C-alpha positions as CSV (number, residue, x, y, z in Angstrom):
1,M,8.8,-52.8,-30.3
2,I,8.1,-51.3,-26.8
3,S,7.0,-47.7,-26.9
4,P,8.8,-45.3,-24.6
5,S,7.0,-44.2,-21.5
6,P,5.1,-40.9,-22.2
7,R,6.6,-37.8,-20.8
8,A,4.6,-35.5,-18.6
9,P,3.3,-32.4,-20.4
10,A,5.4,-29.2,-20.2
11,A,5.0,-27.2,-17.0
12,F,2.9,-24.1,-16.8
13,A,4.6,-20.7,-16.7
14,G,6.2,-19.9,-13.3
15,W,4.2,-16.7,-12.7
16,L,1.0,-18.7,-12.2
17,D,2.4,-19.9,-8.9
18,D,2.3,-16.3,-7.7
19,T,-1.4,-15.8,-8.2
20,N,-4.0,-15.9,-5.4
21,D,-7.1,-17.9,-5.0
22,I,-9.3,-15.0,-3.8
23,T,-10.5,-14.0,-7.3
24,K,-11.6,-17.6,-8.0
25,A,-13.6,-17.5,-4.7
26,F,-15.3,-14.2,-5.7
27,L,-16.5,-15.9,-9.0
28,A,-17.5,-19.1,-7.3
29,A,-19.5,-17.2,-4.6
30,G,-22.0,-16.1,-7.2
31,N,-23.2,-19.7,-7.5
32,V,-23.7,-20.3,-3.8
33,P,-27.4,-20.1,-2.7
34,D,-28.2,-17.2,-0.4
35,M,-24.7,-15.7,-0.7
36,I,-24.6,-11.9,-0.7
37,N,-21.6,-10.8,-2.8
38,I,-20.2,-7.4,-1.8
39,A,-16.8,-8.2,-3.0
40,G,-16.8,-7.3,-6.7
41,G,-17.0,-4.0,-8.4
42,L,-20.3,-4.7,-10.1
43,P,-22.9,-2.2,-11.4
44,D,-26.6,-3.1,-10.8
45,P,-28.2,-4.4,-14.0
46,Q,-31.3,-2.4,-13.3
47,V,-29.5,0.8,-14.4
48,Y,-28.7,-0.6,-17.9
49,P,-30.7,1.2,-20.6
50,S,-31.5,-2.1,-22.2
51,P,-34.3,-1.0,-24.7
52,Q,-32.2,1.9,-26.0
53,I,-29.1,-0.3,-26.4
54,A,-31.1,-3.0,-28.1
55,E,-32.4,-0.5,-30.6
56,I,-28.9,0.9,-31.2
57,A,-27.5,-2.6,-31.8
58,A,-30.1,-3.5,-34.4
59,R,-29.7,-0.2,-36.2
60,A,-25.9,-0.6,-36.1
61,V,-25.9,-4.0,-37.9
62,T,-28.5,-2.8,-40.4
63,D,-26.9,0.5,-41.3
64,F,-23.2,-0.6,-41.0
65,P,-23.0,-4.3,-41.9
66,A,-19.5,-4.4,-43.2
67,E,-18.1,-2.3,-40.3
68,T,-20.0,-4.2,-37.5
69,L,-19.6,-7.7,-38.8
70,G,-16.1,-7.7,-40.3
71,Y,-12.6,-6.9,-39.2
72,G,-11.9,-3.3,-38.3
73,P,-8.9,-0.9,-37.9
74,L,-6.4,-2.1,-35.3
75,N,-6.4,1.2,-33.4
76,G,-10.2,1.6,-33.5
77,L,-13.0,3.1,-35.6
78,P,-11.9,6.5,-36.8
79,E,-15.3,8.0,-35.8
80,L,-15.1,6.6,-32.3
81,R,-11.5,7.7,-31.8
82,A,-12.5,11.2,-32.9
83,A,-15.5,11.2,-30.5
84,I,-13.3,10.2,-27.6
85,A,-10.7,12.9,-28.4
86,A,-13.5,15.5,-28.6
87,R,-15.1,14.3,-25.4
88,F,-12.0,14.8,-23.3
89,S,-10.6,17.9,-25.0
90,S,-10.9,21.2,-23.3
91,D,-9.5,24.7,-23.4
92,L,-6.5,23.4,-21.6
93,L,-6.2,20.0,-23.3
94,H,-6.1,19.5,-27.1
95,L,-6.5,15.9,-28.3
96,T,-6.6,14.4,-31.7
97,S,-7.4,11.0,-33.0
98,D,-3.7,10.3,-32.8
99,N,-4.0,10.4,-29.0
100,V,-6.6,7.7,-28.8
101,L,-6.6,3.9,-29.0
102,I,-9.8,1.9,-28.6
103,T,-9.3,-1.2,-26.4
104,T,-11.4,-4.3,-25.6
105,S,-12.3,-3.0,-22.1
106,G,-10.2,-1.0,-19.7
107,M,-8.4,-4.2,-18.7
108,Q,-6.8,-4.5,-22.1
109,G,-5.3,-1.1,-21.7
110,L,-3.6,-2.2,-18.5
111,D,-2.4,-5.4,-20.2
112,L,-1.0,-3.5,-23.2
113,I,0.9,-1.0,-20.9
114,G,2.6,-3.9,-19.3
115,K,3.6,-5.4,-22.7
116,V,5.1,-2.2,-24.0
117,L,6.8,-0.9,-20.9
118,L,7.8,-3.8,-18.7
119,D,10.7,-6.2,-18.9
120,E,11.1,-8.8,-16.2
121,G,12.1,-7.2,-12.9
122,D,11.3,-3.6,-13.9
123,V,9.9,-1.2,-11.3
124,I,6.4,0.1,-11.0
125,A,5.3,2.8,-8.5
126,G,1.8,1.7,-7.6
127,Q,-0.8,3.6,-5.7
128,F,-1.1,1.6,-2.5
129,P,-3.3,-0.3,-2.0
130,T,-3.5,-1.2,-5.7
131,Y,-6.2,-2.4,-8.0
132,L,-6.2,-6.2,-8.1
133,G,-6.8,-6.4,-11.8
134,A,-3.7,-4.2,-12.6
135,L,-1.5,-6.4,-10.4
136,D,-2.9,-9.5,-12.3
137,A,-2.3,-7.9,-15.7
138,W,1.3,-7.2,-15.0
139,R,2.1,-10.3,-12.9
140,P,3.6,-12.3,-15.8
141,R,6.3,-9.6,-16.2
142,K,7.3,-10.0,-12.6
143,P,7.8,-6.3,-11.8
144,A,8.9,-4.9,-8.5
145,V,6.1,-2.7,-7.1
146,R,7.0,0.3,-4.9
147,K,4.3,1.7,-2.7
148,L,3.0,5.1,-3.8
149,L,1.1,6.4,-0.7
150,L,-1.0,9.2,-2.1
151,Q,-2.7,9.8,1.2
152,S,0.6,10.8,2.8
153,N,1.6,14.5,2.5
154,A,5.1,13.6,3.6
155,L,5.9,11.3,0.7
156,D,8.3,12.6,-2.0
157,F,6.8,11.2,-5.2
158,T,10.0,11.9,-7.1
159,D,11.9,9.5,-4.9
160,V,9.3,6.7,-5.4
161,M,9.0,7.2,-9.1
162,R,12.7,7.6,-9.9
163,G,13.8,4.6,-11.9
164,A,10.3,3.3,-12.3
165,K,8.9,2.6,-15.8
166,F,5.5,4.1,-14.8
167,A,3.4,5.1,-11.8
168,Y,-0.1,3.6,-11.6
169,T,-2.9,5.6,-10.0
170,V,-6.7,5.6,-9.8
171,P,-7.2,9.2,-8.6
172,N,-11.0,9.3,-8.9
173,F,-12.5,7.1,-6.1
174,S,-9.7,4.6,-6.1
175,N,-10.2,0.9,-6.3
176,P,-10.0,-0.3,-3.6
177,T,-10.0,2.6,-1.2
178,G,-12.7,4.8,-2.7
179,R,-10.4,7.9,-2.1
180,L,-10.5,11.0,-4.2
181,V,-7.0,12.3,-4.8
182,P,-6.9,16.1,-4.3
183,Q,-5.6,18.5,-7.0
184,S,-2.4,19.4,-5.1
185,T,-1.4,15.7,-5.1
186,R,-2.3,15.3,-8.8
187,L,0.0,18.3,-9.6
188,A,2.8,16.8,-7.5
189,L,2.5,13.5,-9.4
190,V,2.6,15.2,-12.8
191,E,5.7,17.1,-11.7
192,A,7.3,13.9,-10.5
193,A,6.6,12.2,-13.8
194,Q,8.1,15.1,-15.8
195,S,11.2,15.2,-13.6
196,T,11.8,11.4,-13.5
197,G,10.8,10.4,-17.0
198,A,8.4,7.8,-15.6
199,W,5.0,7.5,-17.4
200,L,2.0,8.3,-15.2
201,V,-1.0,6.0,-15.7
202,E,-4.3,7.6,-14.7
203,D,-6.9,4.9,-14.6
204,D,-10.4,6.4,-14.5
205,P,-13.3,4.0,-14.5
206,Y,-15.2,5.7,-11.7
207,G,-15.0,9.4,-12.5
208,G,-18.6,9.5,-13.6
209,L,-19.8,8.2,-10.2
210,N,-19.3,11.4,-8.2
211,Y,-22.0,11.8,-5.6
212,D,-21.0,14.8,-3.5
213,G,-19.5,17.4,-5.8
214,P,-17.3,18.2,-8.7
215,L,-14.0,16.5,-9.5
216,P,-10.5,18.1,-9.6
217,P,-9.0,18.3,-13.0
218,S,-7.6,15.1,-14.4
219,M,-3.8,14.6,-14.4
220,L,-4.1,14.4,-18.2
221,T,-5.4,18.0,-18.3
222,L,-3.0,19.2,-15.6
223,S,0.0,17.8,-17.5
224,A,-1.1,19.5,-20.8
225,Q,-0.4,22.9,-19.2
226,S,3.3,22.1,-18.9
227,S,3.8,19.8,-22.0
228,A,4.6,21.1,-25.4
229,A,2.1,20.0,-28.1
230,G,3.1,17.9,-31.1
231,P,3.4,19.1,-34.7
232,N,-0.4,18.7,-35.3
233,G,-1.3,20.0,-31.9
234,A,-1.7,16.6,-30.3
235,Y,-1.0,16.0,-26.6
236,E,2.6,14.9,-26.0
237,G,2.7,14.7,-22.2
238,P,3.6,11.8,-19.8
239,V,0.1,10.8,-18.7
240,I,-1.5,7.6,-20.0
241,Y,-5.2,8.0,-19.4
242,L,-7.5,4.9,-19.3
243,G,-11.3,5.1,-19.6
244,T,-14.1,2.6,-20.1
245,L,-17.9,2.3,-20.6
246,S,-18.1,-0.4,-18.1
247,K,-18.9,1.8,-15.1
248,L,-20.3,4.8,-17.0
249,L,-23.0,2.7,-18.7
250,V,-22.7,-1.1,-19.2
251,P,-19.8,-3.5,-18.8
252,G,-20.9,-6.0,-21.5
253,L,-19.8,-3.8,-24.5
254,R,-16.2,-4.2,-23.3
255,I,-15.3,-0.8,-24.8
256,G,-12.4,1.1,-23.3
257,W,-9.9,3.6,-24.5
258,V,-6.3,4.9,-23.9
259,I,-5.4,8.6,-24.3
260,A,-1.7,9.3,-24.5
261,A,1.0,10.8,-26.6
262,P,1.0,9.5,-30.2
263,R,4.3,7.6,-29.7
264,M,2.7,5.7,-26.8
265,I,-0.5,5.1,-28.8
266,D,1.7,3.6,-31.6
267,A,3.5,1.3,-29.2
268,L,0.2,0.1,-27.6
269,T,-1.3,-0.4,-31.0
270,L,1.5,-2.6,-32.0
271,A,1.1,-4.7,-28.8
272,K,-2.7,-4.9,-29.5
273,Q,-1.9,-6.5,-32.9
274,G,-0.7,-9.5,-31.1
275,S,-3.6,-9.5,-28.6
276,D,-6.9,-9.4,-30.5
277,M,-6.2,-7.7,-33.8
278,C,-9.2,-5.4,-33.3
279,T,-11.9,-4.6,-30.9
280,S,-15.4,-5.7,-31.9
281,G,-16.7,-3.5,-34.7
282,L,-20.3,-4.0,-33.6
283,N,-19.5,-2.8,-30.1
284,Q,-17.5,0.2,-31.3
285,R,-20.3,1.3,-33.6
286,M,-22.7,1.0,-30.7
287,A,-20.4,3.1,-28.6
288,C,-20.4,5.7,-31.3
289,E,-24.1,5.9,-31.4
290,I,-24.3,5.9,-27.6
291,L,-22.1,8.9,-27.4
292,K,-24.1,10.7,-30.2
293,A,-27.3,10.0,-28.4
294,G,-25.9,11.3,-25.0
295,L,-27.1,8.1,-23.4
296,I,-24.4,8.3,-20.7
297,E,-25.7,11.7,-19.6
298,V,-29.3,10.5,-19.7
299,C,-28.6,7.6,-17.4
300,N,-26.1,9.2,-15.1
301,P,-28.6,11.0,-12.7
302,T,-30.6,7.8,-12.1
303,M,-27.4,5.9,-11.4
304,L,-26.1,8.5,-9.0
305,T,-29.3,8.6,-7.0
306,L,-29.4,4.9,-6.7
307,Y,-25.8,4.4,-5.8
308,R,-25.7,7.3,-3.4
309,R,-28.6,5.9,-1.4
310,R,-26.9,2.5,-1.3
311,R,-23.6,4.0,-0.1
312,D,-25.4,5.7,2.7
313,T,-27.2,2.5,3.6
314,L,-24.0,0.5,3.8
315,C,-22.2,3.1,5.8
316,A,-25.1,3.4,8.3
317,A,-25.0,-0.4,8.7
318,L,-21.3,-0.4,9.3
319,Q,-21.7,2.3,12.0
320,R,-24.3,0.2,13.7
321,D,-22.5,-3.2,13.5
322,L,-18.8,-2.9,12.8
323,S,-17.7,0.3,14.4
324,P,-16.1,-1.4,17.4
325,W,-13.5,-3.1,15.2
326,F,-13.1,-1.1,12.0
327,D,-12.5,2.5,10.7
328,W,-13.6,3.8,7.3
329,D,-14.3,7.0,5.4
330,V,-17.6,7.7,3.6
331,P,-16.4,7.8,-0.1
332,E,-17.4,10.8,-2.2
333,G,-18.0,8.6,-5.2
334,G,-17.2,5.3,-6.9
335,M,-18.3,1.8,-5.8
336,F,-16.4,0.9,-2.6
337,V,-16.0,1.5,1.1
338,W,-12.6,0.7,2.5
339,L,-12.4,-0.6,6.0
340,T,-9.2,-0.9,8.1
341,A,-9.1,-2.9,11.4
342,R,-8.1,-1.0,14.5
343,D,-6.3,-4.1,15.6
344,Q,-3.7,-4.9,12.9
345,Q,-3.6,-8.5,14.2
346,L,-7.2,-8.9,12.9
347,N,-6.4,-11.0,9.7
348,T,-9.0,-10.3,7.0
349,D,-7.8,-13.3,5.0
350,D,-9.2,-15.4,7.9
351,L,-12.2,-13.2,8.1
352,F,-12.9,-13.7,4.4
353,K,-13.1,-17.5,4.9
354,I,-15.4,-17.2,7.9
355,A,-17.6,-14.6,6.1
356,L,-18.1,-17.1,3.3
357,E,-19.5,-19.5,5.9
358,E,-21.9,-16.8,7.0
359,R,-22.9,-16.4,3.3
360,V,-21.3,-13.0,2.6
361,C,-18.4,-12.5,0.2
362,V,-16.0,-9.6,0.8
363,S,-12.6,-8.5,-0.6
364,P,-9.7,-8.9,1.9
365,S,-6.9,-6.4,1.6
366,S,-4.1,-8.8,0.8
367,V,-5.1,-9.1,-2.8
368,F,-4.5,-5.3,-3.2
369,D,-0.9,-5.6,-2.1
370,A,1.7,-6.9,-4.5
371,E,3.4,-8.6,-1.6
372,G,0.2,-9.9,-0.1
373,R,1.2,-8.7,3.4
374,F,-1.5,-6.1,4.1
375,R,-4.0,-8.2,5.9
376,H,-6.1,-5.9,8.1
377,G,-8.3,-4.2,5.6
378,L,-11.5,-5.0,3.6
379,R,-13.1,-3.6,0.4
380,L,-16.9,-3.6,0.3
381,N,-19.0,-2.8,-2.7
382,F,-22.3,-1.0,-2.4
383,T,-23.5,-0.7,-6.0
384,F,-24.7,-4.2,-6.9
385,N,-27.1,-5.1,-4.1
386,D,-30.2,-3.4,-2.9
387,E,-30.5,-1.7,0.6
388,A,-32.0,-4.7,2.3
389,K,-29.2,-7.0,1.1
390,L,-26.5,-4.5,2.0
391,D,-28.0,-4.2,5.5
392,E,-28.1,-8.0,5.9
393,A,-24.5,-8.4,4.4
394,V,-23.2,-6.2,7.2
395,R,-25.0,-8.2,9.9
396,R,-23.4,-11.4,8.5
397,L,-20.0,-9.7,8.4
398,A,-20.4,-8.7,12.0
399,R,-21.2,-12.2,13.0
400,A,-18.1,-13.5,11.1
401,T,-16.0,-10.9,12.9
402,E,-17.3,-11.9,16.3
403,R,-16.5,-15.6,15.4
404,L,-13.0,-14.7,14.3
405,L,-12.3,-12.8,17.5
406,T,-13.5,-15.7,19.7
407,V,-11.4,-18.4,18.1
């Protein structure tokens, strides 16, 4: 009997065809000899408090073996949820554990929001340009993304958010632009969320990296002033606040959190059940002990001093070598400097490829646009490399720019 010819395996999901290859190039660049990577949003490992964390890890397993080595509660360790609620509560904002979900990194929070809010073709109002990781998290749902231009005073946020499931923002030193959204704009966004019914996502990985002064109140806090509290006093407003330890301390713990109204936390928890069942108990217990010890506050001044100096080094090098072709603002915090080409015909996708040949990896602006059309900007990171490498990276980028313009 002749066997039938084997069929080809089933096709991959269609959304994979819509992804870009830039992220793969970022990751591959790390293995290229003499490559200087100023593309990613990476902290410098020298700021990690390794001895203290090693001691906390050993003590956590010894003192809490069942909690750290077994399965844990789906919504997170009660002690950690309570600690996060207390950390972000204030005279204006009252939070309880019912307002908190512990996630496996901030990225899981973004993924879960897409799962609970988006059906295929739904509308998102996204701060433009938009964080690449958020676009990737929601891409399988094939949403329509409207541009939310927070730097424009003329924009009516209500018009952009009307009919959207949620608006996505990074108000503290935005990824990718590094901008700090002022309080007046934050208030306008909260009012637009309340009037349209759209949820307002406040993604805040960089708020602890403020180099030049205090931050405006969070939109979570601002919204509490005009939102009625729940029966147990819990926050019930429209803001979904995302936080993480990745930029505040270390990324390897993969500990993040969502703060939102209890009904949203319940929905996200249900979605998490089908994602990972629970976040690592060991890492959660370590996060509890880190917060108790005030380790974030101990490490923060050193981190700020180092990163502020590197920001200044990068901006000085840009002024020396790239000012004929690009404009930028010196960011007040965060990890990135955002460049825009004065000539909009200068294609930074092409520049990215030539820069790799010059052994410097940068982030072209097309990956921060859901439509991939914005191609005259660059995101540069200043936190990962030392001053000498940042200076050399800009020299290489200048050579790549000259090569591009002489083609």
